[in-house]
FITOR-791638 format. One record per residue (C-alpha): residue in one letter; x, y, z. Coordinates in steps of 0.001 Angstrom, whole numbers, plus 500000, padded with zeros to 6 digits. Layout:
BEGIN
AXYZ ...
***
This chain:
BEGIN
M465343666788288534 H465278664079285867 G468898663141286627 L468215662935290370 I465175660716289769 A467173658373287528 W470098658178290015 F467906657324293040 T465860654846290986 R469006652979289932 N470607653225293394 H467981651636295621 V470414651592298563 A470483655408298605 A466679655517298370 N466283653088301270 L468825654957303406 L466937658214302732 M463713656496303784 V465270655114306993 L466779658518307788 I463417660303307477 V461617657675309535 G464341657533312206 L464584661285312668 G460788661566312710 L460486658933315438 Y463254660617317461 S461497663962317162 A458148662480318234 K459707660711321218 F462084663331322597 R461346666737321065 L457560667022320799 P455431667729323881 L451864666470324026 E449213669014324944 V445477669421324471 F445318672800322730 P448273674680321279 E449783677229323630 F450700680631322256 E451275684179323336 L448540686651322479 D449544690034321066 M448342691674324258 V450105693349327184 N448265693612330506 V448866696077333332 S447203694988336580 I447153697134339709 A445291696765342997 L443933699483345267 P442319697613348191 G438978699040349225 S438498701308346197 S435196701648344355 P435053700991340563 E434923704733339859 E437895705358342124 S439813702555340400 E438988704144337039 E440041707671338010 S443065706840340154 L444460703880338249 A443054703099334791 I442953706618333339 R446484707424334537 I447850704274332926 E445911704889329681 E447256708437329388 A450803707286330075 I450893704641327326 S448489706101324743 D451208707391322378 I453463704307322388 E454115703112318849 G452766699687318054 I449610699791320202 D446419699281318176 Q443885699516320980 I443830700258324703 S441083698808326875 S440605698848330624 V438380697232333217 S437948698984336571 Q436277697181339427 E436185697162343176 G439724697130344515 A441607696876341212 A441988697899337585 R443393696147334540 V444553697914331386 S445186695863328221 A447113697044325181 E446523695208321907 I449786695134319952 N450007695406316171 S451268692144314675 R454026694018312831 Y455692694944316134 D457558692757318589 T455246692332321569 R458060692099324104 D459675695312322860 V456371697175323197 M455871695636326646 S459268697012327676 D458197700505326547 I454908700156328469 K456737699055331620 S459042702075331420 R456061704425331176 I454270702711334081 D457373702904336281 A457506706654335647 I453986707267337042 N454289708827340519 T450661709858341030 F449144706533342049 P447416706584345466 S449722705699348365 D447652702587349155 A447954701243345586 E450015698110345178 R452855697811342697 P451534697487339098 V452280694215337310 V453025694321333567 S452750690988331744 L452001689301328455 T448600687680328092 Q448945683914328019 R446298681235327955 K446858678781330749 R445087675451330345 E444747672880333083 T445559669281332234 I443674667569335038 T441807668614338194 V442135666851341551 A439149667048343909 V439802666723347671 S436398666235349263 G434971665207352602 D432560666225355320 L435082668396357196 A435457672048358124 H436847674156355317 S440066674981357202 E440818671280357788 L440008670364354196 R442204673230352995 L445190671925354989 V444757668451353496 A444517669941349982 E447664672021350531 S449517668927351683 I448370667033348591 R449352669986346386 D452860669959347863 E453141666204347370 L452008666513343749 L454718669094343156 Q457283666520344245 L456370664321341283 P459019664728338545 E456359665040335822 L454648668051337449 T455756671678337734 Q452671673878338191 V449938672926340666 E447523675458342174 L444470675496344397 D441391676740342555 S438531678863343907 V439811679194347464 A439669682279349655 P443061683886350425 Y444396683582353959 E444021686621356189 I444752687509359819 S442133689925361099 I442876691762364359 E439512693067365549 V439493695846368138 S436199697239369368 E435583700944369933 Q434972700205373616 K438461698688374026 L440052701578372176 R438418704077374566 E439168701928377599 Y442891701912376898 G443099705331375235 L444167703856371894 E443508704491368219 L443473701883365475 S446426703556363774 K448459703392366993 V447581699723367497 A448661699021363915 Q451908700944364375 T452734699076367585 I452100695689365936 S454265696645362984 Q457151697614365291 A456820694524367479 S456450691917364726 L459540691927362540 D462767690215361588 L465587692704361076 S469248692328360323 A471492694334362670 G474811693868360907 S477593691661362266 V480329691389364910 K483800690838363477 T485594688806366147 Q489051687233365967 G487400683872365507 G485259685038362619 E482226687098361706 I478981686700363635 L475708687979362221 L473309690017364341 R469562690002363818 T466295690383365616 K463784687589365145 G460340688567366304 Q458114688250363242 A454718686780364095 Y453310684339361542 V450189682856363117 G447287684232365098 D448589683079368512 E451937684774367938 F450204688051367061 A447906687704370073 N450964687500372336 L452473690780371094 L452937693463373756 I450840696577373023 I451127698633376266 S453897698542378866 R453675700986381774 A456024701992384513 D453819700393387137 G454419696994385512 T451170696871383572 R451625694810380456 I448750694748377979 R449019692218375180 L447094692228371913 S444877689379373121 D443714691619375994 I442256694262373702 A441519692433370435 T440225689230368929 V442760687743366511 V441138685681363756 D443633683594361783 G441497682436358890 F440414683598355472 E439098686743353860 E435625687637355054 T433840686798351789 P433855682978351775 I434273680643348816 E432669677226349111 N433096674280346740 R431010671111346655 F432151668174344557 N429450665559344044 N427531667303346866 Q430414667124349375 P432586670034350620 A435701670127348487 V438879671933347553 M439940671714343895 I443559671426342765 E444407672379339186 V447392670738337489 Y448844672573334482 R451172671591331679 V454319673722331410 G456896673976328616 D457683670653326952 Q455803668527329452 S453481665849328134 A449806666119329016 I449515662328328980 A452522661878331279 I451118664474333712 S447680662864333701 D449079659354334238 A451301660565337101 V448393662301338858 K446073659314338496 Q448798656975339805 Y449340659303342772 I445596659319343542 S445511655532343365 D448511655186345721 K447299657903348115 Q443794656539348705 S444834654144351470 Y446738656852353386 L443993659481353431 P442403660527356733 Q438994659092357531 G436214660830355618 I438482662288352921 S438186661131349321 L440446661939346395 N439151662026342827 Y440035663561339478 W437903665096336784 R438180667053333520 D441133664942332456 S442187666733329283 A444804664111328458 K442070661654327564 I441262663976324644 V444826663675323357 K444719659902323834 A441421659729321972 R442820661823319109 L445946659678318902 N443668656666318721 T441562658438316076 L444706659224314079 K445828655632314299 N442424654297313268 S442030656896310519 A445499656148309187 I444747652416309175 Q441318652912307592 G442648655449305111 C445569653222304146 L443276650233303729 L440840652205301566 V443649653707299490 A445373650352299183 L442116648672298180 L441384651278295499 L444905651131294123 A444969647354294248 I441718647215292275 F442694649804289683 L446436649087289418 R448345646239291096 P448633645196294769 A452395645740294816 I452001649313293567 A449250649908296133 V451498648722298979 W454427650954298009 V452185653975297487 C450681653479300979 I454128653129302543 G454622656750301514 I451990657814304102 P454023657000307269 I457209658254305603 S455570661617304885 F454122661712308409 M457584661106309873 G458912663977307793 G456200666229309213 L457051665138312781 L460712665867312072 L460025669531311238 M457355670213313877 P459787671347316628 T461501673687314162 M458171675380313446 D457201675458317145 V454260673080316652 T453325670536319301 I451273667364319243 N447782668611320092 I444246667901318915 I444512670483316109 S447797669170314727 L446553665584315032 F443447666410313021 A445672668129310445 F447472664815309985 I444114663086309488 M443024665759307010 V446140665506304851 L446001661707304804 G444100661424301520 I445790664400299838 L449396663377300338 V449164660216298199 D447978662132295099 D451468662637293725 A452426659036294469 I449247657788292756 V449892659808289597 T453504658599289558 G452593654996290296 E449763654982287731 N452078656306285020 I454717653686285857 Y451969651053285710 T450972652307282257 H454565651875281036 L454737648410282558 K451521647394280774 A453084648600277550 G455762645954278043 E458661648155279102 E461448646850281316 P460656647705285034 L463703649962285635 H463079651925282453 A459338652102283225 A460052653433286753 I462448656127285512 K460463657143282457 G457079657006284192 T458312659218287058 Q460091661729284837 E457092662192282532 V454830663422285341 A457523665037287496 V456705668595286428 P452894668487286752 V453087666496289999 T455634668875291537 F453702671980290605 G450477670279291679 V451900669785295183 L453131673379295206 T449667674692294331 T448188672666297195 I450789674109299556 A449999677608298306 A446294677039299003 F446942676136302652 M449310679046303307 P446570681708303840 L445375679785306893 M448513681137308582 M447422684729307828 I444109684729309699 E443998687353312434 G442938686975316041 V443082684174318558 R441420681656316239 G444033682448313604 K446801681199315899 I444880677954316342 F444079677547312637 A447764678155311782 Q448539674711313212 I446830673093310189 P449079674439307390 L452153674013309592 I451427670268309485 V450025669964305958 I452844671811304165 P455832669787305528 V453941666517305052 L453194667393301408 L456831668359300777 F458044665049302154 S455412663217300099 L456906664907297042 V460390663733298038 E459088660222298656 S457203659975295354 K460181661200293308 L463188659653295013 I461999656646297054 L458889655270295338 P460483654673291879 A463361652733293471 H460786650329294957 L458526650104291917 K461449649101289692 H461368645702291458 I457811645022290297 K457848642159287863 P455810642120284674 A452424640468284906 S452629636699284938 N451057634591282213 N449548632439284979 P448079634986287435 G446594634040290789 R442917634349291587 F443143637938292851 S445445639013290017 Y443104637415287521 W440124639231289042 Q442096642487289240 N443118642222285589 R439527641645284599 F438383644653286660 A441137646891285269 N440397645796281705 G436673646208282293 F437221649679283757 E439272650711280726 A436581649293278441 A433949651302280368 I436009654440279830 L436056653814276101 K432389652838275982 F430840655568278120 Y433237658388278904 K434921658761275496 P431652659270273522 L430394661653276216 L433604663648276006 K433457663793272208 A429857665026272392 A430845667701274907 L433776668782272741 S431654669001269621 R429095671151271494 R431556672963273679 L429635676221273973 L426557674352275199 S428711672306277593 A430275675446279014 A426851677061279372 I425515674034281290 A428532674094283625 I428081677820284271 S424367677267284915 I425138674639287534 F427488677071289268 V424922679891289185 V422105677671290521 V424150676382293474 L425482679861294211 S421906681173294219 L420817678434296629 A423633679379298989 T423045683132298882 A419250682773299089 G419486681043302454 W418814677460301386 V422175676664302936 R422506678471306277 F425754680114307301 I426910680066310917 F430264681701311557 F431229679214314248 P428830676346314941 R427676675435318412 V429757672302318996 P428462670338322026 S430999670058324833 E431613667319327363 T431256669901330132 A428143671928330953 R428440675117332978 A425911677488334556 T427252680800335864 L425198682934338231 V425767686659338762 M423657688443341363 P423621692227341860 A426857693480343425 G426625693476347204 T424240690521347402 A424687688583350632 F426689685359350308 N423861683290351791 T421445684468349081 T423840683477346312 D424622680185348047 D420900679324348258 Y420544679785344485 I423686677735343824 N422254674926345949 R419075675103343876 M421103674792340665 L423120671938342183 G419925670135343181 A418649670340339593 A421940668896338313 L421798666043340840 E418216665329339737 L419371665102336125 Q422241662822337138 E419811660371338706 K417332660634335845 Y419926659607333258 R421540656840335285 D421631653430333612 Q419731651001335824 E421842648025334717 T425349649469335052 G424613652216337585 D426519654706335449 S425063658119334623 V425536660325331581 I426551663017334097 L429807661857335663 N430723664499338262 I429250667781339504 L431096670779340957 A429303673706342631 T431069676894343735 S429582679737345768 G431437683032346078 S433480682645342904 S433089681761339242 G436497680067339074 G440156680986339270 S442198682495342066 G441591685697343998 S439239687079346588 G435686685874346967 Q432771687679345344 S429581687123347285 N427381687743344235 K428880685041341988 G428711681297341706 R428767678411339249 V427731674806338802 V429652672592336369 F429067668983335442 E431078666567333340 I429303664520330667 E430193661159329176 P431892661581325756 P429411661088322886 E431347658202321334 S431004656162324547 R427581657463325599 T424887654766325759 N422082657317326164 P421600659338322952 I420831662608324798 S423098665484323749 S424859668104325864 G422484670759324515 D419420668717325494 L420811668228329004 V421391671965329402 R417891672825328148 E416340670404330624 W418618671708333379 R417534675282332634 Q413890674257332912 L414451672467336242 I416172675513337732 G413453677871336566 S413468681584337272 L415837683011339902 P414265686257341173 G416757689102341484 A419495687392339463 E421423689769337241 S422373686988334843 L422276683216334635 T424160681873331627 F424535678284330436 R427417677004328325 A427900673541326894 E429983674165323793 I433625674277322759 G435500676754320624 R433319679677321620 G434975683067321288 G432904686225321659 S429168686338322240 P426994685582319176 L425426689036319609 D427489691792321190 V426562695462320674 Q429164697861322010 F428369701501322734 S430980704156323477 S430446707747324565 N431344710376327128 D427616710986327665 F426870708174330111 A423163708938330406 A422569708830326639 M424598705629326349 A422513703991329078 Q419264704978327316 V420404703457323992 A421539700328325824 D418117699902327433 L416429700271324039 T418788697669322583 K417958695173325327 Q414266695642324578 K414929695133320856 L416889691914321404 Q414165690487323626 E411767690725320666 Y413557687818318952 P412291684421320177 A415626682713319512 V417644685310321457 F418193684640325156 D420529685394328091 V420630689142327350 E423332690753329532 D424425694311330265 S428128694884331023 L427336698086332943 A425359696454335719 D424562698367338869 G427198698052341573 K426912698177345317 L425118700995347073 E427669703434348429 L427676706240350984 Q429778709221349993 L431340710926353027 N431156714709353340 I432892716630356125 K430901719302357968 P432197722890358287 Q432256722708362105 A434555719685361879 Q436948721589359692 A436959724345362287 L438243721739364784 G441179720989362466 L439727717775361029 S440413717284357330 L438593715122354811 N441705712940354637 D441631712405358424 L437969711452358231 A438454709055355292 Q441521707361356837 Q439791706728360179 V436641705347358550 R438730703206356187 S440805701801359061 A437682700927361029 F435577699372358281 F437978698148355596 G440960697720357869 Y444464699023358325 Q446939696702356605 V449651696172359191 Q451812693623357446 R451978691273354501 I453799688107355475 Q454920685030353577 R453714681934355428 G454992678938353552 R453661679272350015 E450848681605351066 D450866685404351034 V448954686504354156 K447704690026354819 V447296691237358405 Y444561693810359078 V443500695820362129 R439825696816362080 Y436569696940363991 P434853693613364819 A432304692444362253 S429453693290364661 E430475696964364548 R430643697106360744 R427226695810359801 S425022698877359500 Q424920702619358919 Y424073702906362597 N427590701685363402 L429025704277361038 N427041707147362526 N428103706244366070 M431776705529365523 L434078708034367226 I436189710326365066 R439319711694366754 T440358715295366047 P443986716465365988 D443698717765369577 G442519714372370861 A438807715091371096 E436418712239370242 L433218713085368383 P430512710837366874 F430743710499363103 S427280712014362658 E428458715284364253 V431470715805361996 A430281714316358705 S427245713580356569 V426618710863353984 T425096710981350515 P423709707694349160 S424709706828345577 Q425449703882343345 S428227703223340853 P428601700475338215 A430013697150339364 T432516697224336511 I433598700097334273 T434989699245330847 R436847701712328645 I438136701295325087 D440502703839323591 R439864706150326568 L436084706178326209 R433633704476328534 T431856701594326838 Q428772699545327514 N428135696143325947 I424803694410325481 R425487690725324913 A423103687907324089 D423133684267323085 V421272682904320052 N419763679517319279 K421720679023316062 E419763675914315113 Q416457677818315008 A417413681340313947 N419421682790311084 I421911684860313030 E423080686727309925 V419540688036309364 I419310689119313012 K422620690986312773 T421545692732309566 E418215693828311085 L419978694939314275 Q422461697082312345 Q419633698766310435 W417741699414313676 L420855700866315333 S421463703217312388 Q417932704592312747 T417998704768316562 L421359706533316859 V420082709452314787 A418528710709318037 Y421761710057319958 P424584711507317826 Q426985711488320772 V426837707678321045 N428812705321318799 A427830701692318269 S429493698640316738 L428917694905316585 E431659693121318505 G432121689575319753 E431523686947317105 A430683689620314505 K434107691226314951 E435835687858314640 Q433820687221311480 R434871690562309957 E438532689907310718 S438413686314309467 F436608687200306236 S439041690030305609 S441936687589306024 L440230684969303854 G439513687545301129 F443155688557300986 G444141684889301213 L441963683998298215 L443595686692296074 F447017685512297239 V446234681874296444 L444834682632292987 F447884684708292073 V450367682116293360 I448526679245291643 Y448431681229288425 G452174681842288665 L452954678195289479 L450912677088286445 A452214679728284051 I455846678745284686 P455673675089283532 F453175675853280740 G455095678858279420 S451741680442278700 Y449629683275280089 W446339681694279003 Q446581677966279751 P446659678509283562 L443153679972283210 V441979676674281703 V443335674793284702 M441939677335287195 S438501677332285570 I437709674278287681 I438160676141291002 P434557677463291262 Y433226673928290901 G435172672831293959 A433153675396295917 V429957674080294267 G430818670561295419 A431555671840298926 V428134673530299150 L426383670413297819 G428325668329300336 H427035670447303207 M423496670081301849 I423876666301301614 M425284666073305156 G422624668460306492 M425240670848307824 P425378674662307743 L428330676445306177 T430849677710308746 I434140679562308816 M435856676161308707 S433873675371305538 M435270678558303983 M438786677537304963 G438207674143303397 M437082675806300166 L440186677996300227 A442434674960300631 L440395673195297947 T441535675726295319 G445001674202295371 V443804670594295394 V441240670664292566 V443691672156290043 N445977669120290324 D443792666913288131 S443218669589285505 L446957670316285563 V447662666667284718 L445153666805281833 V446501670016280318 D450092668804280685 Y449193665583278830 I447514667546276022 N450589669753275634 R452933666744275505 Q450745665043272895 R450703668164270740 K454488668420270955 K454594664871269556 G452609666068266547 V449166664815267509 D446407667060266176 L444502669286268607 M441185667433268692 S442800664018269097 A445169665277271807 V442291666774273807 A440071663714273387 N442878661298274241 A443931663240277357 G440720662538279218 V440814658853278316 A444507658414279083 R444446660238282415 F440935659185283496 R442213656476285844 A444786658720287536 V442270661558287984 I439596659280289424 L442066657529291707 T443447660737293230 S439939661997293924 L438668658742295394 T441717658313297616 T441430661915298834 F437793661355299743 A438590657965301282 G441308659521303429 L438883662201304672 M435980659824305314 P437076658824308856 L437157662514309823 I433863663362308079 F432048660658310039 E433977661106313307 K431700661343316372 S434134662712318978 T433450666145320441 Q436736667748319445 A436354666695315799 Q433063668456315226 F434325671915314362 L436873670484311866 I434352668275310073 P432989671142307879 M436498671673306516 A436784667969305694 V433329668031304036 S434385670958301845 L437576669183300800 G436046665736300326 F432853666575298448 G434513669477296640 I437200667253295134 I434666664585294091 F432374667041292313 A435243668999290772 T436720665775289404 M433519664902287550 I433449668390286064 T437198668371285345 L437010665348283039 L434567667202280775 I434995670946281283 V438800671182281214 P439034669624277697 V436096671829276640 N437751674953278025 Y441042674017276367 L439313673946272979 L437411677164273741 L440742678839274522 E442164677604271239 D439042678846269447 A439401682232271075 Q443099682476270241 R442349681461266640 A439595684069266410 L441877686752267840 K444608685797265410 Q442193686030262467 A440850689353263735 K444408690655264005 Q445226689538260462 W442039691155259149 W442918694358261006 L446414694396259579 R445125693723256012 G442826696692256429 F445853698947256904 E447857697338254078 S445173697548251306 P445449701321250577 T449181700975250024 N448687698116247619 
***
């Protein structure tokens, strides 16, 4: 390495070309190879199997679909866990894949097993096997106006199609809209009048409405295709289909016997945007598309389209995620400028302005190197990777500072600039290189964290590591070639140079006056010094473990969107749910007016969306669900100091109690994974499991800070189980005949499934809605026997009332029931609650041995993360030890360097106390990364001591001189690291909040560890020498004891 450093230093052309190459390739990568997105996209290690069985109950979906799929795939290698959710009309089975297996290979095995199942019900649709992917919208377009839903829907579909014509957009979908459906309603009276059955009507329609190829005619002039073209696509075309044609010329069309309704599924979905009927259009980012480019294209389209819209229609956008990316890019730019200015100022004060400038130039060069490698590592520009750049800002100049400071020392000694640049760089090349490697090693465990959060956290080391490697290249091969041009200090310095020289000389004098005597005192009383340091560690550790510093696994970070989700009991009438949603919307509108600025007219609440019949996404309506969402002004631009949490609390109070509601949950936070409290029970004894669940709900309600207690096994719709009577069987009627006729009348007979433009439209034949509204209708419907007789339902069958769960969840082929709850993390210590809850469960389950219980949700994530961090800590300590042992050639000296690691954690804890913040999982990650950063300074000290001793300097002088000689470099690296992290520590934006604890751990940890390093590392070095000397003397005494008898 020494030869390479000398060659590049002498050949500044090669160094400049290397610099231009890195910058050029980095800019090219950023411009053409890196997509911009909000959050990183990734595939989860999960395979989903979805299958629909229209009209089935949750229990039927479980028995006919979920269990058969579970049994078919249960023995496939590579599956860690199988879970399923069965609900009305469908089931979904999810297989969690072990990270050691290729997910797509396992998915192929699962698909083969599913294709081999031949026992699904005949009405079941084809199962769909897919990988779980998180799809994030970039921007939402709201089409609103006081029009009928069908008219508004047509306008929204037209706008969707126009948006898809934009070159920047690929995926655009309507959100929370009811699927199209053609319902052919035939009354019992008409069926009897014309001697028809629903099945015959359906069969006739199916035969009359079709397009069918009939081959071709091969003439001498060429081939002519033959086909029938009679497929009906709209209601009028179906109404015109011929149903009965008699010899007497009677022609009965469908419109004569039925009402054809060309509309939507019967359960409606209604959206209101800013209190006007609306249809929402979601725009997604796909592949390498840029979120900013998509957002700009959509907003330009809205601006251009406004003048062409029909009267009464307005077009708006909301939840523009690209503004987050823009804000983070702006934050990165500002942080880089602020960080560079702070670093440059510190270096200019302590060293020389020219050195400060060249050291700071290394920041963009290293950043360009990181951008160059990002596509190779499948990392995009997103808010996590951008914050990683901000985080590494202060760390990456450490090696350049140490190199530049050493060159400056040689220049002050009067050496020629070229020789000073080469010699100064070579002297610290080994400790600086291994210091960077230890920092890299400390960030590597962040790539090993399991779960969904682990994939997000992995973005941080994938940015930090390449940037640090390029900073190493820059400080060794480019920086010396620039510093060789620095001229010796002039005899007639300018005003700033004169002041800087005075400051530098005064700083060095302060080192000699204050630090050197303190160090000598610590060295002379090294056992006392070590005891004091250990006491500090023990005291801070005790404060942390005793609860003086609270721990919250993942803090409640306020969001810029507040959401209230309402779930009523299954089967609740749509109008009842809609009334409650209107009440929630009214409370939100009241808040919007309350927090409107009288001068500007702007409110803290920007837009409000209310949905009845759905809680978001695509699919059929659910009459018992609804939501209200409002968008809040970002905190950095908010004139009113009210927080998202305060708004939600006031909103909750305005809404008040909703009688009969199964759950009403409020969310105004980002980064939330599982529920803060989630107790999962599993058993084959459903009654016992339900009893334990009820007791658990009562227990959770005893805690004042626990709220929104939910039960996953909520009661479903009331159901009537059909039983055939013996006398009906005597007439040749089977249970299947009975079930099929009732199903056709009430649910409907699916005649066709047609593709109408982009929409998939189902066509049903059924009774009119007026004949499907009560049990009276059921009892009086006519059941037809095989011989053509017509008998009332009540004469051939009986009904048994019952009730099944709305949703049935199974994990590893056992039914499960989850009790979930939210916790006010600011008021309660959630770790204490979880500990008490586990103890209570252990005592309670003694009476229910057939029931198993576990803490899931956030507790499970915490277990997995801590397990990964524990392994990561062992990995980091071993790698750091190895990286230190190699250059030192010693087994013991690495322990001296690593003895400073606990004090980084002490500084991190004190930093959280100073900032008034609880410790979080991100704090722990910061402490883990800190282990590689804090050893850099102690590595420089120990390396200096070893070099001095090789020159023949005695031990005490070498140790005492090391602290004095390297004091400036150690202080500078720590101050610049903290200065680089300061913009992030004090950042106010929403998306920065969950990363701030990591920055606090790094920033305050490095500052505190530096103060300890300058005293404890020299002390520990001497204590090691004392111990080695004592061991050597003990060994000699031992050996003399064996030699004396011989003598």
